[in-house]
PLY file of the C-alpha trace (Angstrom):
ply
format ascii 1.0
element vertex 89
property float x
property float y
property float z
element edge 88
property int vertex1
property int vertex2
end_header
0.00 0.00 0.00
2.91 2.36 0.66
4.15 2.19 -2.93
0.68 2.83 -4.31
0.39 5.94 -2.16
3.77 7.21 -3.29
2.85 6.56 -6.93
-0.40 8.47 -6.47
1.36 11.43 -4.85
3.96 11.45 -7.63
1.29 11.42 -10.34
-0.57 14.30 -8.69
2.65 16.28 -8.23
3.61 15.82 -11.90
0.15 16.92 -13.03
0.33 19.97 -10.76
3.80 20.79 -12.10
2.50 20.74 -15.67
-0.51 22.87 -14.77
1.58 25.46 -12.93
4.15 25.51 -15.73
1.46 26.03 -18.36
-0.10 28.90 -16.42
3.28 30.48 -15.71
4.14 30.48 -19.41
1.36 32.98 -20.01
3.71 35.67 -18.68
7.16 34.03 -18.90
9.17 32.25 -21.56
9.64 28.47 -21.55
13.34 28.86 -20.69
12.50 30.90 -17.57
9.95 28.30 -16.46
12.45 25.47 -17.05
15.09 27.36 -15.05
12.58 27.85 -12.25
11.79 24.13 -12.06
15.47 23.28 -11.72
15.99 26.03 -9.14
13.12 24.77 -6.98
14.47 21.21 -7.05
18.12 22.15 -6.41
17.98 22.57 -2.59
16.41 19.13 -2.15
19.00 17.54 -4.41
21.87 19.26 -2.59
20.63 18.01 0.79
20.25 14.48 -0.58
23.76 14.62 -2.06
25.26 15.80 1.23
23.55 13.03 3.20
24.65 10.26 0.82
28.20 8.85 1.03
30.29 9.36 -2.10
30.97 6.10 -3.96
34.13 5.35 -5.92
33.84 7.10 -9.27
35.26 5.75 -12.50
37.15 7.79 -15.10
34.09 8.12 -17.35
31.81 9.46 -14.64
32.37 13.17 -15.29
32.01 12.95 -19.10
28.85 10.87 -18.66
27.50 13.38 -16.14
28.24 16.26 -18.51
26.43 14.51 -21.37
23.48 13.75 -19.10
23.20 17.38 -18.01
23.30 18.61 -21.62
20.61 16.15 -22.69
18.46 17.04 -19.67
18.63 20.77 -20.43
17.61 20.19 -24.05
14.81 17.81 -23.01
13.35 20.22 -20.43
13.46 23.16 -22.83
11.75 21.15 -25.58
9.17 19.87 -23.10
8.35 23.40 -21.95
8.03 24.62 -25.55
5.71 21.70 -26.35
3.69 22.39 -23.20
3.34 26.03 -24.26
2.24 25.12 -27.78
-0.26 22.37 -26.96
-3.29 21.99 -24.71
-3.14 20.03 -21.49
-5.25 16.91 -21.70
0 1
1 2
2 3
3 4
4 5
5 6
6 7
7 8
8 9
9 10
10 11
11 12
12 13
13 14
14 15
15 16
16 17
17 18
18 19
19 20
20 21
21 22
22 23
23 24
24 25
25 26
26 27
27 28
28 29
29 30
30 31
31 32
32 33
33 34
34 35
35 36
36 37
37 38
38 39
39 40
40 41
41 42
42 43
43 44
44 45
45 46
46 47
47 48
48 49
49 50
50 51
51 52
52 53
53 54
54 55
55 56
56 57
57 58
58 59
59 60
60 61
61 62
62 63
63 64
64 65
65 66
66 67
67 68
68 69
69 70
70 71
71 72
72 73
73 74
74 75
75 76
76 77
77 78
78 79
79 80
80 81
81 82
82 83
83 84
84 85
85 86
86 87
87 88
């Protein structure tokens, strides 16, 4: 039952995020909204990173992390532009 509850909360949070993003894009550009989403999440991610012990990292970790960040930025910007152009359903 715990996993079902978490899944339900996650689904509601994602729907609320899309709704708030869509309404915010009435007065702001998609890049500003995408930046805002990352900025809101950053404090939680920093706390989680500080509480987790650092594992041994391989030599390809930093290049892989850089590629992941680049792809994530492009994906979020495209998602926000699509959200601005289309209706929520």
